[in-house]
C-alpha positions in Angstrom: -20.4 -6.9 0.3 -20.7 -3.1 -0.4 -24.0 -1.6 -0.3 -25.3 -1.0 -3.7 -27.3 2.0 -5.8 -29.1 2.4 -8.4 -28.4 3.3 -11.7 -28.8 6.9 -12.5 -31.3 7.2 -15.8 -32.6 3.9 -16.9 -33.6 1.4 -14.0 -34.2 -2.1 -13.6 -34.9 -4.2 -16.0 -34.3 -1.8 -19.1 -31.1 -0.9 -17.6 -30.0 -4.6 -17.4 -31.0 -5.4 -20.8 -29.4 -2.0 -22.1 -25.9 -2.7 -20.7 -26.0 -6.4 -22.1 -26.7 -5.7 -25.7 -23.9 -3.2 -25.4 -21.5 -5.8 -24.1 -22.5 -8.1 -26.5 -22.2 -5.9 -29.3 -18.7 -4.9 -28.5 -17.6 -8.6 -28.6 -19.6 -9.4 -31.3 -17.5 -6.3 -33.3 -14.5 -5.8 -31.8 -15.1 -2.5 -30.9 -15.0 -1.5 -27.0 -17.8 0.6 -25.5 -17.3 3.6 -23.4 -18.0 3.0 -19.5 -21.3 2.7 -18.9 -22.1 5.6 -16.7 -25.7 6.0 -17.9 -26.3 2.6 -17.0 -24.7 1.7 -14.1 -23.3 3.7 -10.9 -19.6 2.4 -9.9 -21.0 0.4 -7.3 -24.3 -0.7 -8.1 -23.4 -4.7 -7.5 -26.8 -5.5 -7.9 -27.3 -4.5 -11.3 -23.8 -5.4 -12.7 -24.4 -9.0 -11.4 -27.7 -9.1 -13.4 -25.9 -7.9 -16.5 -23.2 -10.6 -16.0 -26.1 -12.8 -15.2 -27.7 -11.9 -18.6 -24.3 -12.3 -20.2 -23.8 -15.8 -19.2 -27.4 -16.7 -20.3 -26.8 -15.5 -23.4 -23.2 -17.7 -23.9 -24.8 -20.7 -22.9 -27.4 -20.5 -25.5 -25.3 -19.8 -28.2 -23.8 -23.3 -26.8 -20.7 -22.5 -24.2 -20.5 -24.4 -21.5 -19.7 -23.1 -17.9 -16.6 -24.8 -16.6 -15.8 -22.5 -13.4 -15.3 -19.4 -12.2 -12.9 -16.7 -11.8 -12.2 -14.1 -9.3 -11.1 -10.3 -9.6 -9.5 -7.7 -7.3 -7.9 -9.8 -4.8 -5.2 -7.3 -4.8 -5.9 -5.1 -1.8 -3.3 -2.1 -4.4 -5.9 -2.9 -7.1 -8.8 -2.5 -5.0 -7.9 0.8 -3.6 -7.3 2.1 -7.5 -11.0 1.1 -8.1 -12.2 2.2 -4.8 -13.8 -0.9 -3.5 -13.0 -3.1 -0.7 -14.1 -6.9 -2.0 -13.4 -9.1 -5.0 -15.1 -9.7 -7.9 -16.2 -12.8 -9.5 -17.1 -14.1 -13.0 -18.0 -17.5 -15.4 -15.1 -19.3 -17.3 -16.5 -21.1 -19.8 -15.2 -24.1 -22.0 -14.2 -21.9 -24.8 -11.9 -19.8 -22.6 -9.1 -22.4 -22.1 -6.2 -22.9 -23.7 -3.6 -25.8 -23.3 0.1 -24.2 -22.1 2.3 -24.1 -25.6 -1.0 -22.8 -27.4 -1.2 -19.8 -29.7 -4.1 -17.6 -28.8 -5.4 -15.9 -31.8 -4.7 -12.0 -31.6 -7.8 -11.1 -32.2 -9.8 -13.4 -29.9 -9.8 -10.7 -26.7 -10.1 -7.2 -26.8 -7.6 -5.0 -24.8 -5.9 -8.4 -23.6 -4.2 -8.1 -20.6 -1.9 -11.1 -18.7 -1.9 -12.5 -15.3 0.0 -15.1 -13.5 -2.0 -17.0 -11.1 -2.6 -20.1 -9.7 -6.0 -22.3 -10.5 -7.9 -24.9 -8.4 -10.1 -27.6 -9.1 -12.4 -29.0 -7.0 -13.3 -32.4 -5.9 -16.2 -31.7 -4.0 -19.2 -29.0 -3.6 -18.9 -26.0 -1.8 -22.6 -25.7 -1.0 -23.5 -26.9 2.3 -22.3 -25.7 6.2 -19.9 -23.2 7.1 -17.6 -23.0 3.9 -14.7 -22.4 6.5 -11.2 -22.3 5.1 -10.9 -26.1 6.1 -13.2 -27.3 4.6 -12.3 -25.5 1.7 -8.8 -26.5 1.6 -10.0 -30.1 1.8 -12.7 -29.4 -1.7 -9.7 -28.7 -3.7 -8.6 -31.7 -5.4 -5.6 -30.1 -7.2 -3.5 -26.7 -8.4 -2.0 -25.6 -11.3 0.1 -22.7 -12.6 -2.3 -20.6 -14.7 -2.2 -17.4 -16.7 -5.4 -15.4 -17.1 -5.9 -13.3 -20.2 -8.1 -10.6 -19.2 -10.1 -8.2 -21.4 -12.1 -5.6 -21.6 -14.9 -4.6 -23.3 -15.3 -1.0 -21.8 -12.5 1.5 -23.9 -9.0 1.9 -22.8 -9.7 -0.4 -19.6 -11.6 2.9 -17.9 -13.4 0.8 -15.6 -15.2 1.1 -12.4 -16.3 -1.4 -10.1 -20.0 -1.7 -11.9 -18.2 -2.0 -15.2 -15.6 -5.1 -14.7 -18.2 -6.6 -12.6 -20.8 -6.2 -15.4 -18.2 -7.4 -18.0 -18.0 -11.1 -16.8 -15.0 -9.9 -14.2 -13.0 -8.7 -17.3 -12.8 -12.9 -18.4 -10.9 -13.4 -21.9 -9.3 -16.9 -21.3 -6.7 -18.5 -19.6 -3.4 -21.0 -20.0 -2.8 -24.0 -17.5 0.0 -25.7 -16.9 0.6 -29.4 -16.5 1.9 -30.2 -13.3 -0.4 -30.9 -10.6 0.1 -30.6 -7.0 -2.3 -31.3 -3.9 -2.7 -29.0 -1.2 0.0 -31.6 1.0 2.3 -30.7 -1.7 3.0 -27.5 -1.6 1.7 -24.2 0.5 -0.2 -21.5 -1.9 0.0 -18.6 0.1 4.2 -19.5 0.2 4.5 -19.5 -3.6 6.6 -16.8 -5.6 5.6 -15.9 -9.2 7.7 -14.5 -11.9 6.1 -13.6 -15.3 7.9 -12.3 -18.1 6.8 -11.4 -22.0 9.5 -12.3 -24.5 11.8 -13.1 -21.7 12.0 -9.6 -20.2 10.4 -10.5 -16.6 7.3 -7.9 -16.1 5.6 -9.2 -13.0 6.5 -10.8 -9.6 4.7 -11.7 -6.7 3.5 -14.2 -4.2 0.8 -16.0 -2.8 0.4 -14.1 0.1 -0.4 -11.0 -2.8 -4.0 -12.8 -3.1 -6.1 -12.2 -0.4 -3.3 -13.3 2.1 -3.5 -17.3 0.8 -5.1 -18.0 -2.5 -7.3 -20.5 -0.7 -8.7 -17.6 1.0 -10.1 -16.2 -2.3 -11.5 -19.2 -2.8 -13.1 -19.5 0.4 -14.6 -15.9 -0.8 -16.1 -17.1 -3.8 -17.7 -20.2 -2.3 -19.7 -18.0 0.2 -20.1 -15.7 -2.5 -21.0 -18.2 -5.2 -23.7 -19.6 -2.6 -25.2 -16.5 -1.0 -25.8 -15.7 -5.2 -27.5 -19.2 -5.4 -25.1 -20.7 -7.7 -22.9 -22.8 -5.6 -19.4 -24.1 -6.4 -19.5 -27.7 -7.6 -16.8 -30.7 -7.8 -14.9 -30.8 -10.8 -15.3 -26.7 -11.3 -12.1 -24.9 -12.5 -11.3 -21.8 -10.2 -9.3 -19.3 -11.4 -8.0 -17.0 -7.8 -6.6 -14.3 -8.5 -4.0 -12.4 -9.4 -0.1 -12.6 -8.0 1.5 -10.0 -9.0 0.4 -6.7 -11.6 -1.4 -7.6 -15.4 0.7 -6.9 -17.9 -1.0 -5.9 -21.8 -0.1 -8.0 -24.1 0.2 -7.8 -28.4 0.2 -10.1 -31.4 3.4 -11.8 -31.5 4.1 -11.8 -27.9 5.1 -14.9 -25.7 4.2 -15.3 -22.1 5.7 -17.4 -19.3 4.8 -17.6 -15.5 7.0 -19.4 -13.0 5.2 -20.8 -9.9 7.3 -21.9 -7.0 6.0 -25.7 -6.2 3.8 -25.6 -9.7 6.1 -25.5 -12.8 5.8 -23.2 -15.6 3.1 -22.4 -18.3 3.5 -20.7 -21.3 1.5 -19.2 -24.5 1.9 -17.5 -27.6 -0.3 -14.7 -28.9 -0.9 -14.6 -32.8 0.2 -12.4 -35.3 
């Protein structure tokens, strides 16, 4: 885990409350806010996750239900771009879910960008023992193709590590495919992916692009979530991280991802 530092101007609970209020206001008004350099150092994970936890509590208090987690920054190229050496995670809520073929209202997500992933559903808790690779793999019930629609409440996506962690790992929405596969039916690290926008291929990748194996990403999350005090539970959905580059989307776009062994998933953005 990266070293944590104190925010530059406002310390402790005051910084957490002020940053959370900014992000909640951005979501409510549809107006992104500048990077939170006055409240949060770029590598201050302790404060960033405290902000995320406050936002999660606000969502739950408003009636949302937690259904799983998402893993971000699983690509080495993206980690290098932001200047970190570790992934991050965010929380998935029930109102983020869309089915294949759905149209997502254009104003649902700020500054939306799409990325193709593998989603896993857990059959067992990941809370005990060493959470080794084999244990994590055996805990997975099935996998489906997925597209995550990331969104940033930070203006122009000018995010540092702390910004995206605080902003729920830039989670927006997700769309799941319909073909379920168990891990004895396909190998996640060996898949190939192609994503298109309006029938033009815009992103390609492989399972190995996600921490060498998407199951590795789930293992990282299982250990981190347990250390965080909120272990992964049976029935939860895990978005394991991008298989290729993330791309901006706009009203009227139709986005499709095809993952070998898992089929395709498609959605449209409302006008």
